[in-house]
C-alpha positions in Angstrom: 160.6 27.9 29.9 159.2 25.1 32.0 155.9 25.1 30.1 157.8 24.0 27.0 160.5 21.9 28.7 159.0 20.3 31.8 162.2 18.4 32.4 163.8 21.7 33.4 161.5 22.2 36.3 163.7 23.1 39.3 166.8 23.3 37.1 165.8 26.7 35.8 164.7 27.8 39.2 168.2 27.0 40.5 169.8 29.1 37.7 167.5 32.0 38.3 168.2 31.9 42.1 172.0 31.8 41.5 171.6 34.7 39.1 169.8 36.7 41.8 172.6 36.0 44.3 170.8 33.5 46.5 173.0 31.3 48.8 174.1 28.0 47.2 172.1 26.0 49.7 168.9 27.8 48.7 169.6 27.5 45.0 170.2 23.8 45.4 167.0 23.4 47.4 165.0 25.0 44.7 166.1 22.3 42.3 166.1 19.4 44.8 162.6 20.0 46.0 161.2 18.3 42.9 163.2 15.1 43.5 162.4 12.2 43.3 160.4 12.7 40.1 160.1 8.9 39.4 161.0 5.6 41.0 164.7 5.3 41.3 165.4 9.0 40.8 167.9 10.8 42.9 166.9 12.2 46.3 167.5 15.6 47.7 170.8 15.8 49.6 170.8 19.2 51.5 168.8 19.7 54.6 166.8 22.6 53.1 166.1 20.5 49.9 164.9 17.6 52.0 162.6 19.8 54.1 161.1 21.6 51.2 160.7 18.5 49.1 158.8 16.7 51.9 156.7 19.8 52.7 155.8 20.4 49.0 154.7 16.8 48.6 152.7 16.7 51.8 151.0 20.0 50.8 150.0 18.7 47.4 148.6 15.4 48.8 146.7 17.3 51.6 145.3 19.8 49.1 144.0 17.1 46.8 142.5 15.1 49.7 140.8 18.1 51.2 139.6 19.8 48.1 139.3 17.0 45.6 138.5 13.8 47.6 137.0 12.2 44.4 140.6 11.8 43.2 141.1 9.0 45.7 138.8 6.7 43.8 140.5 7.1 40.5 143.6 5.5 39.2 146.0 8.1 40.6 145.6 10.7 37.8 147.4 13.4 39.8 150.4 11.1 40.9 149.5 11.2 44.5 150.8 7.7 45.0 154.2 8.8 43.4 154.3 11.8 45.8 153.6 9.6 48.8 156.3 7.1 47.8 158.7 9.9 47.3 158.1 11.1 50.9 158.7 7.6 52.2 161.9 7.1 50.1 163.3 10.4 51.4 162.5 9.5 55.0 163.7 5.9 54.8 166.9 6.5 52.8 168.0 9.9 54.2 167.3 9.3 57.8 167.9 5.6 58.2 
């Protein structure tokens, strides 16, 4: 599903989790952990969504820096800058 419709990333996960009987907080966190996707996008609201969103972004950045350090010298082909800005926005706007 997400391979053909990338804009549904997280949305379909939420529907699948709800269909499996997961708690509402977990289902929401599955969708929210992809937020923000771009500058000005909405931020995760739930505590679990915020925690998972930050953890996922930090993990992705750390993975690329540790295993693909040559990506630092390029023009951000893996959107590492966008991920870092997302982390900062979440922290500044949700905890300020």
